[in-house]
N, C-alpha and C positions, 0 to 999 in steps of 0.2 A: 389734625393739622390746624395751625393757627390761621386766623383770618388773613387773607392776602391784602397788602396795603394798596392804596390808590383807588381810583374810581373806575367803574366799568365804562368802556367807550359806549357812546350812544348807538342804538341799534341801526340808525341810519348809516353808520359805518359798519356794514354787516360783517365784513371780513375780520376787522379788528374786534368787534363785539363777540363774534363767534369764538375766535381763538381765545379770547380773554375769559369768557364765561366757562369754558371747559376747565380752566384752572381755578377760577375763583369759586365756582360752585362745586368743586371737587368731583368732576366727572371723569376726566382723563388727564394723566400726566404725560406730556409729550416729550419728556427729556430722556427717554430710553435711547441708548446709543446706537440704534439702527434706524435708518431712514424709513419712514412709513410704518413703524411698529410703535404701539402706544400701550400704556398701562392704565387699567381701570382703577380709579380710586374706589374704596368701599362704598361711598355714597352713590357714585355713578353706577357701580355694579348692582346696587340695590334697585336702581331704575331699570337697568337691563333685565334683572331677574324677573321683575313684575311685567315688563313689556313682553318678554318671551314666555312668561306664564300664560298670558292671554293667547298667544299663538299655540302653545301646547294644548290649552283647553279647547280651542277651536278645532285642532287637528285630531285630538284624541277621541273625538266623536266616532270616527270610523277609520282612522289611520293608526298605525303602530309605530312607536318610536324605536329607532335602531341605531347602530353605529358601525360604519365601515372604515377600513384602514385609511390612514393619511397618505401612505406611499402607494404609488401605482406603477407597476412594471412598464418599462418603455414599450414592449410589444403590444400590450393591451392599450396603452395610451395612444399609440400611433395607428391603431386599426382603422379608425374612422377619419378619413382624410379631410373632409370638410370641417369636422369638429375640431381637429387639431390645428387646422389652419387658422381658426378663430382665436386660438390660445397660444400658438407656438412662440410668440414673442414675450409671453408672460410667465413661462414655466420656470420654476426653480428645479434643478436636477441634483439629486444625491448621487455622487459618483464613487464615493469611497465608504467603506466600513472600517473605521479606525484608519489605519495607514494602508489598508489593502484595497486596490481598485475592485469595484464590483463587476461581476460578469455581465449583469444587466443593470443599466441605469434605472433609477427610481425617481419618478416625478412626485413633487409635493402637490397634492390636489389643488388645481385652480377651480375645479368643480368636479363632481363625483360620478358623472355618467360612466366613465371608463373604469371606475372602481366597482360600481354597483352592478352594471349590466352583465359582466361575465358570470356573476353569481346568479342573476336571474335566469341565465341559460341553463343552470344546474337545477334551479328550483322549479321551473315551469315545465310540466309534462302534459297535463291534461287541462281541458276547459274547466274542470272542477277546481283547479289551482287559482283561477282568476275570479275577481280582480286581485291584484296585489297593490296595497296602498301603504307605503312606509315613508317616514321622514327622519331626518337627523338634524341636530343643531351642532355645528362643528366649526373649526377654523379652517380657512382656505388661504392659499398663498398665490399672489400674482405679482410678478415683477413689474410694478407700475412705474412707467417712465415719465409720466406727466407729473405736474405739481401735486404732491400728496397733501391730504387734508384729513385730520382726525374724523373718524366715523363716516367720511364721505368717499375718500379715495385713498386706499391703503395698500400696503404690501402684505400685511396679514389681516384678513377679515376674521375677527375673532368670534363672530356670532352669526354664522350663515345658516339659516333654516332652509333646507332643501327637501322637497317631497318628490318622490319618484313612484309613478303608478304604472301598472300593466293591465291591459284590457284585451278582450277578444276582438273587438271591431273598432274601426275608425270613429264611428258615431258614439260608441261608449266612451272613447277617449275624449271626444269633443264635449260630451256631457260632464266629464270630469274637469275639463278646462273651465266650463261655466260654474261648476261647483267651487273650484278654487278661487275664481274671481269674486264670487259671492262671499267667501270667507275672508278674503283680503279686504273687501269693502267693509265687512263687519268689524274686522280688526282695526281699521283706521277710523271707523265711526267711534269705536270705544276710546280711541286716543284723541278724538275731536280734531282729526286732520282731514280736511276735504281733499279728495283726489280726483284726478283726471285719468280715465281708463281709455286706452285706444289700442288699435292694432298697428304694430310697427310695419313700416314698408319692408318689402322683401329683402332689400339689401342690408337692412338693419336687424333682421330677425336672428334668433339664436342659431349658431352654426349647427346644421343638421335638422332643424325644426321645419315642419310644414308651415307653421305660422307662430307668431309671438304676440301676446297681449301684454301691454306694459301698464304699470300703475305709476303715475307721476304726481308730484305736488309742486307748487310754486313757492320758492323760497323768498325771504324778505327783499332780496335785491332783484327780484323778477326772473331769476334763472330757474329752470326746472331741475328737479332732482328725481331720478328714477328710484322708486322705493318698493318695487316689486315687479316680478315678471312671471308669466304663465306661458308655457310652451307646449304646443301640440306637436309631438315628435313623429306621428304617423308610424310607419313600420321601418323607418330609416335605420334606427339603431338595432332593431330586432333582427334585421337582415345581416347587419355587420356582426352582431354577437350571437347569432343563431338562437334567438329566443322564440321558440315555437311551442305550440300546444296541439294536442290531438282533439279535433272537434267531435261532435256527437255522431258523425258519420265515419269516424276513424281516419279522417284526412288530417295531414299536418298543415297548420296555418301559422303564419307569422303574427306575432302579437302587435298591438298598437299601444303607444306609450305617451305619457305626459311627464313633465317635470315643472316645478314652480318653486321660486325662492324669494326670500326676504332677508336682508342683512341688517347690520346696525345702522344703515342709513335711515331706518325707521326711527331710530333714536335721534339722529341728526335732525330729522324733520320735526320730531316732537319738541326738541329744544328750540329750534329756529321759528317754528310756527307760533308758539305760545309765549316765548320769552319777551321781556321788554327791557327798558333802560335800567331797571333795578335788578335784573337777573332772570332766573328760571320762573316759569309759571306752569306747574305740573298738574295734569288731571288727577283727581283723587285716587283713581284706581291704581296708578303706577307711582305715586309719590311715596318714597320711603318713610317720610314723616307726613302724616295727613293733618295733624293738629299739633301746634306747639303752645304750651301754656307758659306764660311769662308772669311770675309773681311780681307785683309792684310792692316793694318792701318799705315799711316804716318800722324803725327799730322797736317802738313800743308794742307793735302787733305782729312782729316778724313770725313768731311761732304759729299764731293763729292763721296768718295768710298762707304759710307753707302747708299747714295741715289741710286747709281748704283746697289748695292746689293739688295735693296728693290724693285727696278724696275725689276730686274732679277727674284726675288722670285715671284712677282705678275704674270709675264709673264709665268713662268713655272707652277704655280698653275692654271692659266687659261687654260693651255694645259693639265691639269689633273694629274700633278705630286704632290706627297706629299713632300713638301720642307720645310726646316727650315734654318733660318739664325742663325749662332752662333756668337753673338756679345758680348759674355762674356769677361770679363777683364782677359784673360788668354793668355799665349804664343801660337802662332799658332801650335807648336808641341804638346802641351797638348790637343788642340782641335782635331788635327788629330788622336791622340791616342784614345780619347774618342769616336769618331764616327766610327773609324775602329773597335773598340771593339764591337760596336753595329751593325756591318755588313751593314752599309749604302752603297748601290751600287756605288754611284757617289759623289765625292766631287768637288765642283767648287770654285776656289780661285779667288778673285777679288782684285787687287791692283792697285796703280797709274800707273805702267808701263803697266798693262793689258789694262787699260782705254785708255792710249795713243796709244796703238797698235790695239785697236778695237777687243780684244780677251778676252776670259775667259780661265783660266787654268783648265783643267779637269783631275781628277785622279780617276781611277777605283779602287774599293776595291780589285779586282783580280790582280792589278798591271798595271803599265803603266801610263804615264803622257803625255798630249797632249794639245797644244793650240787650242782652238775651236773658230772659227769666231763668234763674238758676234751677227752679223747681221743674222746668220742662226742658232741661238742657239737651237731652238726647234728641228730641223731636226738633228743637231749634237748630242744633248742629246739622241734622239731616236736611232741614230746609235751606240752610246757608250753603251746604255742599251742592245741593241741586241748583241753587242760584249761581254759584261759582261756575259749575260745569256748563250751564247755559250761556254764561258770559264768554267762556272760552270758545264755545261753538260759534257764537255770533261773530266774535272777533275774527276767527279763522275764515268763516264763510265770506265775510266782508273783504278780507284780504284777497281771497281768490277772485272774487268778483271785480275787485279794483285792479287786478293784474291780468285779466283776460279780455282781449279786445277783438272786435271784428275788423278785418282788413279787406277792403274792397278795391283799393288802388295799389298797384305794384310799387309806386314811388313812396308809399307810406309805410311799407312793411318794415324797413330798417328802423324807422323811428319808433314803431310800435314795439318791436322785440327788444328795444333798449329799455323798455319799461316793464315788459312782462311777456305774455304768450299771445301770439296772433292766431286767430282762426281764419283760414282762407279757403277758397274753393280751388281744388287741384284735380286735374284730369286723371292722375295716376301714372302719367308718362314720366320716365326717369329724367329725360332731358329737361322737362319743365321743373322737376324737383331740384335738379342741379342749379338751374337758373334762379329759382326761388331762394335756395340756400346761399347762393352767391350774393344776391341782392340784399338779403337780410343779415348776412354774416351769422347765420344760425342753422339749425338742423330741423328737418322735417321729423316731427315726433310720431305722428300716427293718424290714421283715419278711423272711421266707425267709432267716433268719440262717444263715450257713455257719460253724458252730462246734460242737464236741462238748462245750463247757463247760457247756451248759444243756440241759435236757430240752425237746425240740422237739414233744412230743405236744400235741394240741389240748386246749383247755380252755374255760372260760367267760370272756367279756369282762369285764375288771376294772371296767368302767363300767356297761354295760347288762345283763350277765349272759348274753348270747347264747352258746349252746353252739357248739362247733366252731371257736372263735376261735384265731387263729394267734399264735405267740410273736413279740413285737415288742420292739425295744430303744428305750429312752427315756433321754435324758441331756442334760446341759448341755455345749454345744459352744463351741469357739473360733470 
């Protein structure tokens, strides 16, 4: 693809910046002729592949990857009334095979519980069959009626990682919930994305779950983005789908289950958290190109410079880095712009003067230029990558701290959530929550917040004044 003309909107105009960067950095093409469906550019897909590679690595420790069908028969889909009620407005239905009407309608999965759990009823017989821990990375379809936004709110979620586990007891399932939360925390730590983990209120939990733990981050405009959920399903679905096991005493028992998912919203958060007015800023682990080498050519020494660049590329590749030489017939400034837009962590410039001085000029995407000794280039590159990753982490943590506020007065909540997320004391009463959401024009996100950024001690409910109330997050969400 040729470089897109024009300048990137400033990040302060987050909506314009976000939509533009997807195109200019070659992440997604939004011009597909169906609303809410988008096409991955190869560069964007390279980011996706590496992000989901981390997820696979974390889950493959003790989960098995699998694949269940996209189509779900209507009778299976409709079995669990509470679950279907949560999705009935979003389901795409297949009603014909060619020109012939189907005897049984087929749903395109909005999520896979009703595709997977009938099979669990066949697979589970004895306590020896437990636990089951599987996951799949698939596309799901939801007829989204709100404003669609690439990677954030879609009609085809192209990259949905969903894990589904089966256990003998409620407590074992709860332990799995905690394990899933720990893996999600590790996942986002590796992407340098700080997260807020909290328990969703009962009216906002996953349909059919005992409880839901959600993972959120704060976007540049102060709105929250849910980028992961973990659900304790209890024995709700096992009773619906007859998932039972014979215990050690020969008695039939219902299983207890969990499910947890992450979608390409994780990539939306990655882009939004780290990008700046010049484009993407990617963590080295997921950058398709980690280092770009830009030869600074002078005609008299062109061959010498190119040979030095190629030798440098080979040495870095042998050390395990993803490296590219940009030898296009363009001005150096145009090349810098191109790779900065794509978030390449480190640029190495090689020119005649550098060769004479035995150095390579290193420029981090986060800023800063430094001459690096050519003789120690591998250790120097490693040092610069560590410096760059630390800078990303500090910037992201500062952003979260700058958008998380304590709200002690009811009259100030609306003002606070216009800038970020408010932490308030709430008694747990639904009427107080409704009043709080009305005042703030925002949503209660969750309680039992797992963060050291706010004081978690009990206080008085901001609405009714009831003492002993817990800290609750409230904000405007995507």
